[in-house]
C-alpha positions in Angstrom: -12.0 -14.6 -93.1 -12.4 -17.8 -91.9 -8.8 -19.3 -89.3 -7.8 -22.7 -89.2 -6.3 -23.8 -85.9 -4.7 -27.0 -83.8 -7.8 -28.3 -81.5 -8.1 -27.7 -77.8 -10.0 -30.6 -75.8 -12.5 -27.8 -75.2 -13.5 -26.9 -78.5 -15.4 -29.9 -78.4 -18.4 -28.6 -77.1 -19.0 -26.7 -80.0 -17.6 -29.7 -82.1 -19.7 -32.2 -80.9 -23.0 -31.2 -82.4 -21.5 -30.4 -86.0 -20.5 -34.1 -85.6 -23.2 -35.9 -84.4 -25.0 -34.5 -86.1 -23.1 -36.1 -90.0 -22.5 -38.8 -88.3 -25.9 -39.0 -86.8 -27.1 -38.7 -91.1 -25.2 -41.9 -91.8 -25.2 -40.7 -95.4 -21.3 -39.8 -95.9 -19.3 -41.5 -92.9 -18.6 -45.4 -91.8 -19.2 -44.2 -88.5 -21.6 -46.1 -86.1 -25.0 -43.6 -86.3 -25.6 -43.5 -82.7 -21.5 -43.5 -81.7 -22.0 -41.9 -78.2 -20.3 -38.4 -77.3 -17.8 -40.1 -75.4 -16.8 -42.5 -78.3 -16.2 -39.6 -81.5 -14.8 -37.5 -78.4 -12.3 -40.9 -79.1 -12.5 -41.3 -83.0 -12.2 -36.8 -84.1 -10.2 -35.8 -80.8 -7.5 -38.6 -79.4 -7.0 -41.0 -82.2 -5.6 -38.5 -85.0 -2.7 -37.4 -85.0 -3.8 -34.0 -84.7 -7.4 -32.3 -85.6 -7.9 -28.5 -86.2 -10.6 -26.7 -86.5 -12.1 -23.7 -88.7 -13.5 -20.3 -86.7 -15.0 -18.0 -88.6 -16.1 -14.9 -86.2 -15.3 -16.9 -83.0 -17.5 -19.9 -84.2 -16.1 -23.1 -84.9 -17.7 -24.0 -88.5 -15.3 -27.2 -89.8 -12.9 -29.2 -88.1 -10.7 -32.3 -89.5 -8.2 -34.1 -88.3 -5.2 -36.2 -89.8 -3.8 -39.7 -89.2 -1.2 -41.5 -90.0 -3.2 -43.8 -92.6 -1.1 -47.9 -92.0 1.6 -48.7 -88.8 4.9 -49.2 -89.4 6.0 -49.4 -93.1 2.7 -47.0 -94.0 3.1 -45.1 -91.3 4.8 -42.6 -94.5 1.5 -41.7 -96.0 -1.3 -40.0 -93.3 -5.3 -40.1 -94.0 -8.0 -36.9 -93.2 -11.5 -36.3 -92.3 -13.4 -32.9 -93.0 -16.1 -31.8 -91.6 -18.1 -28.8 -92.1 -20.8 -27.0 -90.6 -24.5 -27.2 -92.0 -24.0 -23.1 -92.6 -20.5 -22.7 -94.0 -20.5 -25.1 -96.6 -20.5 -23.7 -100.0 -17.6 -21.4 -99.2 -15.0 -23.0 -100.0 -13.5 -24.4 -95.9 -13.6 -27.7 -97.1 -10.6 -26.6 -100.2 -9.1 -24.2 -97.2 -8.8 -27.1 -94.9 -7.2 -29.9 -97.2 -4.8 -27.6 -98.5 -4.2 -27.0 -95.2 -4.0 -31.1 -94.0 -1.6 -30.9 -97.1 0.7 -28.1 -95.2 0.4 -29.8 -91.9 1.2 -33.4 -92.6 4.7 -32.0 -94.7 5.2 -30.4 -90.9 4.7 -34.0 -89.7 6.2 -35.7 -92.1 4.3 -37.5 -94.5 5.2 -38.0 -98.2 1.6 -38.8 -99.3 -1.9 -38.3 -97.8 -4.8 -41.6 -98.9 -9.0 -41.3 -98.3 -9.3 -44.3 -97.8 -13.6 -44.2 -98.0 -14.9 -41.5 -99.7 -18.5 -42.2 -100.9 -19.1 -41.7 -104.9 -23.1 -40.2 -103.6 -20.3 -37.1 -102.1 -20.2 -36.1 -105.5 -19.4 -32.8 -104.3 -15.9 -34.6 -101.7 -15.1 -36.6 -104.6 -14.9 -33.5 -107.6 -13.5 -31.4 -104.9 -10.2 -34.1 -103.8 -9.8 -34.7 -108.1 -9.8 -30.2 -108.3 -7.5 -30.2 -105.4 -4.8 -33.4 -107.0 -6.2 -36.0 -105.5 -7.2 -39.6 -108.4 -9.4 -41.9 -108.1 -7.1 -45.5 -107.0 -9.7 -47.2 -106.7 -13.1 -48.0 -106.5 -14.6 -51.1 -103.9 -18.0 -51.1 -105.2 -21.4 -51.6 -102.6 -18.5 -50.6 -99.4 -21.1 -48.5 -98.4 -24.7 -48.7 -97.8 -26.6 -45.7 -97.8 -30.2 -44.7 -96.1 -31.4 -43.5 -98.9 -29.8 -45.1 -101.4 -29.0 -47.8 -100.9 -25.4 -50.0 -101.7 -23.1 -47.2 -102.9 -19.3 -46.9 -104.5 -15.8 -45.5 -102.2 -13.0 -44.9 -104.0 -9.7 -44.2 -102.1 -7.7 -41.7 -103.6 -3.8 -40.7 -103.3 -2.0 -37.7 -103.5 1.9 -37.2 -102.7 2.6 -34.5 -100.8 6.4 -34.9 -101.9 
């Protein structure tokens, strides 16, 4: 059974290798592949409104953040990012974290969730988000330079939470 709980600073020692490897691969996140540990800590742990970890048998196997998508008049919509450790993929953790994040976002007062940049090449994520009720509301052609596939499109995906 996977437990999802609020992340604490001490979790970053376990998170950093997971984040580092995903960011270095450069295939799913529009983050500088050479991001430093300190910059990744700020990006994943300090800038979001909240960060969570998925723990299985005492081991951190996934994480997500919630942040306000836009300030001011757009502050009622949140944005989330999810990462699952390679050894835990294919076990439903991303879906579990997404459902958990929706509950947490509602509790934080958000009325909707928007994913700003879901790569079309990340077909597993696109299919999962659709299955969980997100609609693709726009597509940006040639938005991301994938290291193996060249330029790929990115989707903007949205779900009302209320």
